[in-house]
N, C-alpha and C positions, 0 to 999 in steps of 0.2 A: 771090924772096921777096916782091916787091911785090904780086903777085896772090894771095898766100896768104890774105889776109883774105876775098877773094871766095869761095875754095873753102870756107873755114870757115863763111861765111854761107850758102852753098848747102847745106852738110852739115846745118846747124842747121834750115834750112827743110825739108829732106827728112825729118829726124827728126820734126819737128813734124807734118808731113803724115802720116807713118806712124802716129804716135800717134793723130791724129784719125781716121784710117781704121780703126784697130784698135778704138777706142772705139765708133765707129758700128757696126762689124761685130758686136761682142759685145753691144751694147745693143739690137740688133734694128732698127737704122735702115736697114741695107742687107743684102741677102742675098749669098751667095757669088758669084753671077753678076755682081754689081756694080750691080744695079738697086735703086733706093730703094723700099723697101716702103711707106713712108709716103705715096707719091704715088698708090698704088692706092686707089680708093674703098672705103669699108667695105662689108662684105657686107650685103645688104638683110636686114631682120628677117624672121624666119620668117613665112610667110603664115598668116593665121588660117583655120581650116577654115570651110567654108560653114556657115551656120546650119542646125542639124539640125532637120529637119521644121518649118521656119518659126519655130522658137523664138528668142526674143530672146537677146542675149548675156548679159543678167542672169540669165535662166533657165538658160543653159548653165553659168554660174558656180555657180549654186545647185545644179544637178544634180551638178557636179563635187565641190562641198563635201560634199554628202550622200553621194556615192560614197566619198569619203575618210574618212567617219565624223566629220566636223567638226560635223555637224548631226544632231539626233535626227529621227525621223520626224515628230514633232509640230512641231518647229521648221520642218522642210522644208515641211509642208503649210501652215503659217501664212504663210511667206514666199511660197509660190506664190499664195496668196489675195491677199496684198498686191500682188503683181505683176499680178494679175487674169488669170492664165492657168490653164487647166485642168491638173489633176494627171495 
């Protein structure tokens, strides 16, 4: 019975370790294979498409907004003139 305290201490440490592993597993910290997902670098952002026909990014945004219906034809033409690009 003199060594019973050591067994109890090891059992408590094992239970604590099991709880930590379960929390990490269900919180997305590690996957089922045991690898830590947080160590992998984040995915690179989506690459921007090349500029269409030499147009600036501002013009592309303007074109997209016009296509979505956020701008009227008059607003679109006015903004293109402000950018100094041909319609």
